[in-house]
N, C-alpha and C positions, 0 to 999 in steps of 0.2 A: 448547244454545240461547242461552246467554249470549254466546257468540262471535257468532252471527248477529245478536243484538240490538245488541251494541256496534258491529258492522260497519255496521249500518243507521243507527245514531245518529250516526256520525262525519260522514255526508254530509247529515244532515237540517238544514233551516233551523230555527234556534233558536225562531222564532215558531211554527212548526208543532209542534215538540216541546212547547213551552209550552202550546199549545192542547190537546194531548192530555192533559197533566197537569191542566189546568183542568177539562176536560169529563169526566174519568174518573168522579167520583162520580155525575154525571148519567147517564152511559152505564151504570154499574153498576145504577142504579135502573131504567133502561129494559130492560136485559138480564134483570133479575130478573122484571119484568113479562112478558117474553116467555117465559121458560123455567121460572119458579117454582122454580129450584134455584140456591142461592148458588154452588156449585162451577161448574156449567155456565155461569152468568151471568159469572162471572170469566173463564172460558175464552173466552166469546164476546167480551167487551170486549178481552181480550188479542189475540185473532186479528184483530178489526176494527181495532184500533190498529196492529197490525203491517202489515196490508194498506194502511191509510191512509198510514202513514209511507212504505211503498214507493211508492205511487202519487203522493203529493203531497209528497215530500221537498223538492222544489226550486221548486214553484210553488203559489201560494196560491189558495184558493177563498174566496168570501164565507162568513162563519160559518154562515149558514142552510144553505148547500149543503154544507158540511162535516158539519153535524149530520145532515142528510138522508142523505148518503152513508154515514156510520157506522151509522145505524139500519137502512138498507137492507142493508148488509153483514151486520149482526148477524142480522136477520130471515132473510135468505137462508141463512146458515150454520146457524141453528137448524133451518130446514126441511130442509137437507141432513142434519143429524144425526138428526133424527126419521125421515126416510126410511131412513137407514142402519140405525138401531136396529130399525125395523119389518122391514126385509128380513132382518136377522140373526135377529130373533126368529121370523120365519116359517120360516126354515130350521131352527130348532131345535125349535120347538113342534109342528110337524106330525107327530104320531106315525105316522100312516099312511104318510106319505111317508118318514119315517125307516125304517120297517119294510120298505117296498118297495125303497128305494134302498140301504139299508145292510144288508139281510138280517137284521134283528133283530125277528122276529115275537114275539108274546106267548108262543106255544108253538111253538118251532122244530121239534120233532119232528113234531107233528101237521101243521104246514104243509108241511114237506118231504115227508111221505108223500102229501099230497094233490096237490102240484104238483111235477112232475119238472123237472129242469134243462132238459130238451129242450122241455117245454111253456112254460116261462118264456122260453127263448131264442126260440122260435117267436113268442110274443106280442111280444117286444121287436122282432123283425123286422117285424112288422106295423104297428109305429108309424111315423109319418112320419120322414124323416131328421132333421128339426129337432128333433122331440120326442126321438127316440132319442139323438141326439148330446148334447142337454142333459142328459138323464137319466144317460147314461154318465159325463159329467163330474161329476155329483153323486155317482154311485156311487164315483167315484175319490176322493171326499171333498172336492171343490172347494166353496168357499162361493159364495153367489149372485154377489157382486161379481167373483169370479175367473171365473166362467162367463160373466158379462156381458162382461168385458174379452176373454176368449178368443174368444167368438162375435161380438164387436162389435155387441151388442144392448143395449137398455136393461135395467136390473136388474129392472124390472117384467115385462118380457117373459120373463125367466128364470123368475120365479114362475109366470107364466101357462102357460108350456110344461111346467113340472114338474107343475102342477096338472092340465093336460090329459092328460099322460102317465099320471099316477096314475089318473085316472078311466077312461081307456081300458084300462089294464092291469087295473083292477078289473073292468070289464065283461067283458073277454076271459077273465079267470081265475075269475070268479064261479062257473061250474059246477064248478070244482075245489075251491072253498073251503067249509069247514064254516061253519055260522052262527056269527057272532062272531069270525071270523078276519079280517074286513075292516071 
């Protein structure tokens, strides 16, 4: 990372670089107000500063516009980080989805006795192609963002498709499940 920063700084107007140095304490306070975490706030300021230096290395903006630009970048980056964390957490925390997609039921013996491979395969065939393909990618161990990139859909659509697939599979397989298995 030091190489990238030093490369960027060689072509930066000294006034722009000086501005970043001056405003850094203020930016850190603003970032801390946004995310409430000192480590994350430092990361936000660093990333916003790097983006600012790339975008405005050679041309100046009025000070107020610079400040607005930096705050907007930090706020947008924080929102992106929150979305990413929420998506990752959803993929990890949903035990029903994990059980269905990764084949890890609470009692595998009892569940495998009540649902045959053929029954499960037939239920999978009855899902729409979009739901089935998304679920198959998840079964392969892909994370939400990887599925979104593969299928060229928003990450939120991945969660929705997996939720819909889970609900439909549960409805189709309910007659084969003992109480407490779903």
